Structure formats: C-alpha cells, structure tokens
C-alpha positions in Angstrom: 0.2 -0.2 -0.2 1.0 3.6 -0.5 0.1 7.2 -0.5 -0.2 9.3 -3.3 -1.5 12.4 -3.3 -3.8 12.1 -0.2 -4.6 9.4 -2.0 -4.4 5.4 -0.6 -2.9 3.1 -3.6 -2.9 -0.6 -3.6 0.2 -2.8 -6.0 -1.4 -3.5 -9.1 -1.8 -7.4 -8.0 -4.3 -6.7 -5.0 -6.0 -4.3 -7.5 -6.7 -7.1 -10.1 -7.3 -9.6 -6.7 -10.2 -7.1 -5.3 -11.9 -7.0 -8.7 -11.6 -10.5 -9.5 -13.3 -11.1 -6.2 -15.8 -8.5 -6.9 -16.5 -10.2 -10.5 -17.0 -13.4 -8.8 -19.6 -12.4 -6.7 -21.5 -10.5 -8.5 -21.2 -13.1 -11.7 -22.1 -16.2 -8.7 -25.0 -14.4 -6.9 -26.2 -12.2 -9.4 -25.9 -13.0 -13.0 -26.0 -16.8 -13.1 -29.0 -16.5 -11.0 -31.0 -14.3 -13.6 -29.6 -16.6 -15.8 -31.2 -19.7 -14.6 -34.7 -17.9 -13.4 -34.5 -17.6 -17.9 -33.6 -20.6 -18.9 -35.8 -22.3 -16.7 -39.0 -20.4 -17.3 -38.3 -20.7 -21.3 -37.0 -24.2 -20.8 -40.5 -25.9 -22.1 -40.6 -23.0 -25.3 -42.3 -19.4 -25.9 -45.5 -20.6 -26.3 -45.2 -22.4 -22.4 -44.2 -19.2 -20.9 -47.0 -17.1 -22.3 -49.5 -19.8 -21.5 -48.2 -19.7 -17.9 -47.6 -15.5 -17.3 -51.2 -15.4 -19.4 -52.6 -17.9 -16.6 -55.9 -16.7 -15.0 -54.6 -16.7 -11.5 -51.1 -15.7 -12.5 -52.8 -12.4 -14.1 -54.6 -11.8 -10.7 -51.4 -12.1 -8.7 -49.8 -9.6 -11.1 -52.3 -7.1 -10.5 -52.6 -7.6 -6.9 -48.7 -6.8 -7.0 -49.3 -4.2 -8.4 -52.5 -3.0 -6.9 -50.6 -3.3 -3.4 -47.4 -1.6 -4.3 -49.6 1.2 -6.3 -51.2 2.1 -2.9 -48.2 1.2 -0.5 -45.8 3.5 -2.1 -47.4 6.7 -2.6 -48.8 6.3 1.1 -45.2 6.0 1.9 -44.4 8.9 -0.1 -46.9 11.4 1.6 -45.7 10.4 5.0 -42.0 9.8 3.7 -41.7 13.7 2.8 -44.0 15.2 5.8 -42.0 12.9 8.4 -38.3 13.9 7.0 -39.5 17.3 6.5 -40.7 17.7 10.2 -37.5 15.9 11.7 -35.3 17.4 9.4 -36.7 21.3 9.7 -37.9 21.5 13.2 -37.3 20.2 16.6 -40.0 19.3 19.0 -40.7 16.7 21.4 -41.2 13.0 20.6 -38.8 13.4 17.9 -36.5 10.9 19.0 -39.4 8.2 19.1 -40.8 9.3 15.6 -37.5 8.0 14.2 -37.6 5.0 16.2 -40.9 4.3 14.9 -39.6 4.7 11.3 -36.7 2.1 12.2 -38.9 -0.4 13.4 -39.9 -2.5 10.4 -36.3 -2.7 9.6 -35.8 -5.0 13.5 -38.8 -6.8 13.4 -39.3 -10.1 10.9 -42.1 -9.7 8.5 -43.5 -12.9 9.1 -43.9 -11.3 12.9 -45.5 -8.2 11.1 -48.1 -10.3 9.2 -48.8 -12.1 12.7 -49.6 -8.8 14.0 -52.5 -8.0 11.5 -53.9 -11.3 12.2 -53.8 -10.9 15.6 -55.6 -7.5 15.7 -58.2 -7.5 12.6 -58.1 -11.4 12.0 -61.3 -13.1 13.1 -60.4 -14.4 16.4 -58.4 -10.8 17.1 -58.6 -7.8 19.2 -60.9 -6.1 16.3 -62.2 -9.3 14.3 -65.7 -9.4 16.0 -66.3 -5.9 15.9 -65.1 -6.5 11.5 -67.6 -9.2 11.4 -70.2 -7.1 12.6 -69.9 -4.9 10.2 -69.2 -7.1 7.5 -65.3 -5.9 6.6 -63.0 -8.2 6.0 -59.6 -7.5 6.2 -57.2 -10.5 7.2 -57.1 -12.9 4.1 -58.2 -9.7 2.0 -56.5 -6.9 -0.3 -56.6 -4.6 2.8 -55.1 -6.9 4.8 -52.1 -7.3 2.2 -51.7 -3.6 1.4 -51.8 -3.2 5.3 -48.8 -5.7 5.4 -47.1 -3.7 2.2 -47.1 -0.3 3.7 -45.7 -1.8 7.1 -42.7 -3.8 5.3 -42.0 -0.4 3.3 -42.4 1.8 6.0 -38.8 3.6 6.4 -37.5 3.4 3.1 -38.2 6.9 1.4 -38.2 8.4 4.9 -35.0 7.4 5.8 -33.6 8.4 2.3 -34.8 11.5 2.8 -34.1 12.6 6.6 -30.4 12.4 6.1 -30.3 14.2 2.6 -32.2 17.2 4.5 -30.7 17.5 7.3 -27.2 18.1 5.4 -29.5 21.1 3.4 -30.3 22.2 6.4 -33.0 25.3 6.7 -31.0 28.2 5.5 -33.0 28.5 1.5 -36.3 27.7 3.3 -36.1 30.2 5.9 -34.9 32.7 3.3 -38.0 32.1 1.0 -40.3 32.5 4.2 -38.7 35.9 4.6 -39.1 36.9 1.3 -42.9 36.6 1.9 -43.5 32.8 0.7 -45.7 30.7 2.3 -45.6 26.9 3.3 -46.7 25.4 0.5 -44.4 27.8 -1.9 -41.8 27.1 0.0 -42.1 23.2 -0.2 -42.9 23.4 -4.2 -40.3 26.1 -5.1 -37.1 25.1 -2.4 -37.4 21.9 -0.5 -39.0 19.6 -3.4 -36.0 20.5 -6.0 -33.5 20.0 -3.7 -35.2 16.5 -2.3 -36.1 15.1 -6.0 -33.9 12.2 -6.6 -33.1 11.0 -3.4 -37.0 11.3 -3.2 -37.1 9.2 -6.6 -34.3 7.2 -5.1 -36.3 6.5 -2.2 -39.6 5.9 -4.1 -37.5 2.9 -6.2 -36.6 1.7 -3.3 -39.9 1.2 -1.9 -42.1 0.2 -4.5 -39.4 -2.6 -5.2 -39.4 -4.1 -1.8 -43.4 -4.0 -1.8 -43.4 -6.1 -5.3 -41.2 -8.7 -3.9 -42.2 -9.1 -0.4 -43.1 -12.6 0.9 -43.1 -12.9 4.5 -45.7 -10.3 5.8 -48.0 -10.7 2.8 -47.4 -14.7 3.4 -49.2 -14.6 7.0 -52.4 -12.1 6.0 -53.1 -13.5 2.7 -54.6 -17.0 3.6 -52.9 -18.4 -0.1 -56.7 -17.9 -2.0 -55.6 -18.6 -5.6 -57.0 -15.7 -8.0 -57.9 -14.0 -5.5 -55.0 -13.0 -2.0 -52.0 -13.9 -4.0 -49.1 -11.7 -5.5 -46.8 -12.5 -7.6 -44.3 -14.1 -5.1 -46.5 -16.2 -3.7 -48.0 -17.2 -7.1 -44.7 -18.0 -7.7 -44.4 -20.6 -4.0 -47.6 -22.1 -5.3 -46.5 -23.2 -8.3 -42.9 -24.3 -7.3 -44.6 -26.7 -4.8 -46.5 -28.5 -7.3 -44.0 -29.0 -9.5 -44.8 -26.6 -11.9 -41.2 -25.6 -12.2 -41.8 -24.2 -15.8 -44.5 -22.0 -14.9 -43.0 -20.8 -11.4 -40.2 -19.9 -13.3 -42.2 -18.2 -16.0 -44.0 -15.8 -13.6 -40.7 -15.9 -11.2 -38.4 -13.9 -14.5 -41.2 -11.6 -14.2 -40.6 -10.5 -10.6 -36.9 -10.8 -12.3 -37.5 -8.4 -15.0 -38.3 -6.4 -12.4 -35.4 -6.1 -10.6 -33.1 -5.8 -13.3 -35.2 -2.8 -14.2 -34.9 -1.9 -10.8 -30.9 -2.2 -10.5 -30.6 0.0 -13.5 -33.0 2.8 -12.9 -31.4 2.7 -9.3 -27.9 3.1 -11.0 -29.2 5.9 -13.2 -31.1 8.1 -10.3 -26.9 7.5 -8.4 -25.6 8.6 -11.3 -28.0 11.9 -12.1 -27.9 12.6 -8.0 -24.1 12.1 -7.8 -23.2 14.8 -10.9 -25.8 17.5 -9.9 -24.8 17.4 -6.2 -20.8 17.7 -8.1 -21.9 20.4 -9.8 -23.4 22.0 -7.1 -20.4 22.4 -5.1 -18.0 23.4 -7.8 
C-alpha cells in the first residue's frame, strides 16, 4: 500500500485480486441466478411461457402485486416527505421516538409483522368480532395485503430523505419565508427541487420492496388462489405443485422488474451524484 497526493493506492496484484473477487460475487450471486431463472422459464418454449404468465391465476397475482404497490408507495411517499421534513427542519418533543418508529420495520421480522395484523384483525383477533359485525374483512383479503406491504416498506422513503434534508439545512427555506413565501410555496419551489433525486431513489426502493415482499404478505393473504396471491406467493404455489416451468415464468417477471430497478437505481445515483458535484463547484 502506498500514499499518493492524499490517496491510498494498492499494488497492481492487490487491485486485480479485488476486482476479480468482486466480479466473482457478481457473477455467482447475481448474473448466474438471473440466467438460471430465464433459462428455466423458457425451457418448454415460448408458447408455454406465454401460457404460464397469461393464466388467470397468474394475471390475478400480477394485478394484486401492482395494486398493493400502487397503494403502499404513494402512502409512504406522503408520510416519508412529511416525516423527514418535520425531523430535519424542526425540533419537537418525541422526535427521537418518531425516528424509532420509522426504523421499526427494519428490526421486526416481516412474518411477525403479518402475524400482528392477524392478531389485530383476524376472526379471533382483537378487532375481529367488530369487523365481522360490520361485514368488513381485513385479513385474508386485499386490505390486509396492502397494510402488510405498507408496514414493511414504511422506512424506505423517510430514511432516504432525512439525512439529505439534514445536510441541506434550513437556510433556503428561511430565506424564502423571509421574502414572503407561504409554507406550500416554500415546499414546492425550494424543498422539493432540492430533494427530488433522493425522493425518486426512495420511491424506487420502496416500490421494489413492495412488489417482492413475501413474508408479511404470506401470513395475511390466506393463499386464496386467484384472489389473495401476489406474484411471490403464486411462484411458491406453482413450485410446490412441481409446475417448475410456470413458477420460473412468473419468477422471470419479478426478475425483470428487479433488473429494471437496478438500472433505474444506477441512473438515479449517477444523476444525483452528478448534480451534487455540480452544485459544489
């Protein structure tokens, strides 16, 4: 190891070794699994692949996955922006407690989170008898799946924005207010443009987790075929029935969404880094 102009440099063999090690892990844990998924998905031909993903149960699982993500992501978007703005820009009692609650889904197993909803809203749960009396079903229905998805994706947007807003400080907002801008104008014209790339990054991560969530959704769904199965649950059912080609066909859709997410994530990281570097010049 040597030092040059304040930069730590490694010898050529060490650098080559580190690069090869990184490539090995990328190949073994990312590329090969993706290749295996798509290979198995098309093993029986394109017609069998199309038949698997256009099956009514598969289409229902795809629809439910997008519904759950389509509700969870906007909800967490609104909460994440509001919570991060309050935490980063203001001091108030209970601030540390709010941060702890935001981090709670990171420390609780998704299966436990799903079980909590069953104990609250299930037929034998705390609110179960009342919900039955008014003919409202939460668990083993779409509302339970949405609630579980919201819980597991709760921290992603807020946790992306809080450090970003704290780093930016409050000077620009204070200047806008001193010039006569109201709260909404300050948010739309000052705060939002400053956090737009971090916000998009958080939304992207939140959406990826919402579509791929298995544990919490599995507990509250009831595995009702064609009604309460998301794509990950449908893949599990097909695999357990030894319908391997169909399970990999549906899994390939999730893999494709994952690849799109990675590409978009890389693009956002580059764009945000470029804009941050430009603003510091």
